[in-house]
C-alpha positions as CSV (number, residue, x, y, z in Angstrom):
1,M,29.9,8.5,86.7
2,A,30.9,5.4,84.7
3,E,27.2,5.1,83.7
4,E,27.1,8.5,82.4
5,S,30.2,8.0,80.3
6,A,28.8,4.6,78.9
7,S,25.8,6.3,77.9
8,G,27.5,9.2,76.3
9,N,29.6,7.0,74.2
10,S,26.6,4.9,73.2
11,S,24.6,7.9,72.0
12,S,27.8,9.3,70.2
13,S,28.2,6.0,68.5
14,K,24.6,6.1,67.5
15,S,25.0,9.6,66.1
16,L,27.9,8.6,64.2
17,L,26.2,5.7,62.7
18,W,23.3,7.9,61.3
19,M,25.7,10.5,60.1
20,M,27.6,7.6,58.1
21,I,24.3,6.4,56.8
22,A,23.0,9.8,55.8
23,L,26.4,10.4,54.0
24,F,26.3,7.2,52.0
25,L,22.7,7.8,51.0
26,G,23.6,11.5,49.8
27,L,26.6,10.0,47.8
28,G,24.4,7.4,46.3
29,G,21.7,9.9,45.4
30,L,24.3,12.2,43.8
31,L,25.8,9.3,41.7
32,G,22.4,7.9,40.7
33,G,21.5,11.6,39.6
34,G,24.5,12.2,37.8
35,L,24.2,8.9,36.0
36,F,20.6,9.7,35.0
37,V,21.5,13.1,33.5
38,A,24.7,11.5,31.6
39,N,22.2,9.0,30.1
40,R,19.9,11.7,29.1
41,A,22.6,13.7,27.5
42,V,23.9,10.6,25.7
43,R,20.6,10.0,24.3
44,S,19.9,13.5,23.2
45,M,23.3,13.6,21.4
46,G,22.4,10.2,19.7
47,L,19.2,11.7,18.5
48,S,20.8,14.8,17.2
49,A,23.5,12.6,15.4
50,A,20.7,10.5,13.8
51,T,19.0,14.0,12.3
52,A,21.9,13.8,9.8
53,K,20.6,10.5,8.4
54,E,17.3,9.9,6.3
55,T,15.2,8.2,8.9
56,L,15.2,9.2,12.7
57,R,14.0,6.5,15.0
58,T,12.4,7.5,18.3
59,P,10.5,5.6,21.1
60,G,7.2,7.2,19.5
61,G,7.9,5.9,15.9
62,S,10.2,6.4,12.9
63,F,10.1,9.6,11.0
64,R,11.7,10.0,7.4
65,L,13.5,13.1,6.9
66,E,13.4,15.0,3.7
67,K,15.0,18.1,2.1
68,E,12.7,20.7,1.2
69,T,13.0,20.2,-2.5
70,E,11.9,16.8,-1.9
71,I,8.8,17.1,0.2
72,G,5.6,15.7,-1.4
73,P,2.9,13.3,-0.8
74,G,3.9,10.4,1.4
75,L,3.7,6.7,0.5
76,P,1.7,4.5,2.9
77,V,2.4,0.7,3.3
78,Y,-0.5,-1.7,2.7
79,P,-1.3,-3.2,6.1
80,R,-1.5,-6.9,5.3
81,S,1.8,-6.8,3.0
82,S,5.4,-7.9,3.9
83,L,8.5,-6.4,2.6
84,V,10.2,-8.2,-0.2
85,V,14.1,-8.5,0.9
86,P,16.2,-8.5,-2.4
87,D,18.8,-11.0,-3.1
88,D,22.4,-9.8,-3.7
89,E,22.1,-9.0,-7.4
90,T,18.9,-7.2,-7.1
91,A,20.4,-5.1,-4.0
92,M,23.3,-4.3,-6.4
93,A,21.1,-3.1,-9.1
94,A,18.9,-0.9,-6.7
95,I,22.2,0.6,-5.4
96,K,22.7,1.7,-8.9
97,E,19.2,2.9,-9.5
98,A,19.4,5.2,-6.1
99,R,22.4,6.7,-7.5
100,R,20.4,8.0,-10.3
101,G,17.8,9.3,-7.9
102,L,15.3,6.0,-8.1
103,N,14.3,4.5,-5.1
104,I,12.1,1.4,-5.2
105,S,10.6,-0.7,-2.1
106,T,8.8,-3.8,-2.9
107,Y,6.0,-5.4,-0.9
108,H,3.7,-8.6,-1.3
109,T,0.5,-9.2,-0.2
110,G,-1.9,-12.4,-0.6
111,D,-4.7,-9.9,-1.2
112,T,-6.4,-9.3,-4.5
113,R,-5.2,-6.4,-6.7
114,D,-8.7,-5.0,-6.7
115,A,-8.6,-4.9,-2.9
116,V,-5.3,-3.2,-2.9
117,D,-6.3,-0.9,-5.4
118,G,-9.3,0.2,-3.4
119,W,-7.4,0.5,-0.3
120,F,-4.6,2.9,-1.8
121,G,-7.5,4.8,-3.4
122,K,-8.7,5.6,0.0
123,H,-5.3,6.2,1.7
124,L,-3.4,8.4,-0.8
125,S,-3.4,12.0,-0.8
126,P,-5.5,13.9,-3.6
127,E,-2.3,14.6,-5.4
128,F,-2.1,11.1,-6.9
129,T,-3.7,10.2,-10.1
130,R,-4.8,6.8,-10.8
131,H,-3.5,5.0,-14.1
132,G,-5.4,1.8,-15.1
133,A,-3.6,-1.1,-16.7
134,G,-2.6,-0.8,-20.4
135,E,-3.1,2.9,-20.4
136,N,-1.4,4.8,-23.2
137,P,0.5,6.9,-23.3
138,A,2.3,5.9,-20.1
139,P,4.3,8.5,-18.2
140,E,8.0,8.3,-18.8
141,I,8.7,7.3,-15.1
142,F,6.9,4.1,-15.7
143,T,9.6,3.1,-18.3
144,N,12.6,4.3,-16.1
145,A,11.3,2.2,-13.2
146,N,10.4,-0.9,-15.2
147,I,6.7,-0.7,-14.3
148,P,4.8,-3.3,-16.4
149,A,1.9,-2.1,-18.8
150,E,-0.5,-4.4,-17.1
151,A,0.1,-2.6,-13.6
152,I,-2.5,-0.2,-12.0
153,S,-0.5,2.9,-10.9
154,F,-1.0,6.0,-8.8
155,L,1.3,8.9,-9.6
156,A,2.1,12.1,-7.8
157,E,4.4,14.9,-8.9
158,R,5.7,17.8,-7.1
159,D,8.6,20.0,-8.2
160,Q,11.4,17.5,-8.7
161,M,10.0,14.6,-6.9
162,I,7.9,12.1,-8.4
163,R,6.1,9.1,-6.4
164,V,4.3,6.1,-7.7
165,V,2.7,3.0,-6.4
166,A,2.4,0.3,-8.9
167,L,0.3,-2.7,-8.2
168,T,1.1,-5.8,-10.2
169,E,-0.9,-9.4,-10.1
170,D,1.2,-12.4,-9.7
171,S,0.5,-16.1,-8.8
172,G,0.3,-15.5,-5.1
173,G,-1.4,-12.2,-4.8
174,T,-0.4,-8.8,-5.5
175,K,3.2,-7.1,-5.9
176,I,3.2,-3.5,-4.4
177,S,6.3,-1.2,-5.7
178,L,6.6,2.0,-3.9
179,I,8.6,4.3,-6.0
180,R,10.3,7.6,-5.3
181,Y,12.3,9.5,-8.1
182,A,14.2,12.6,-7.7
183,K,14.6,14.3,-11.0
184,P,18.0,15.8,-11.7
185,A,18.1,19.6,-11.7
186,V,17.8,21.1,-15.2
187,A,20.9,22.9,-16.1
188,A,20.4,26.5,-17.4
189,E,20.4,26.8,-21.2
190,P,23.4,28.5,-22.9
191,G,23.0,32.1,-23.6
192,A,20.3,32.4,-20.9
193,T,20.5,35.3,-18.3
194,A,19.8,35.0,-14.7
195,A,16.9,37.0,-13.3
196,P,17.9,39.8,-10.9
């Protein structure tokens, strides 16, 4: 009889052990699942908060967000070029220019201007027109963006958005300026009536 009670205690303690293991595994699974769902929710909120900015960064790449009136041809970056980071004085001037709708990114490459010119000729959309060095009369945006007369430029205009790629030779290769200019909205003329 004593043997039966000892084996009964042994099997009930084994059952209790397995129930405790199952309980802890279940709680661990619930906790892990909850943390996974919370992580995904935080990431999706972070992405939706980023949509209010101009650039959305995702694991698949970065996307530039534009207003409907600003949609126009894109500006590809020459593959063998490096971004030129401005000094403090140039950065302050760029901030002032951005307030009036002019955004300029400058890149530099050791390649010749002819090679860069050929690459952009193949990779820009058909909306871009090529302007040779020293062309007269030069478009007004060339003056506003301080594009030198000896630069080769590609220009595209859609509604209120102008985009320019300017190529200038320098001692180390080619300077590439990618320019976006949002023209100010034209105010209605006095005495004009609105269309119904």
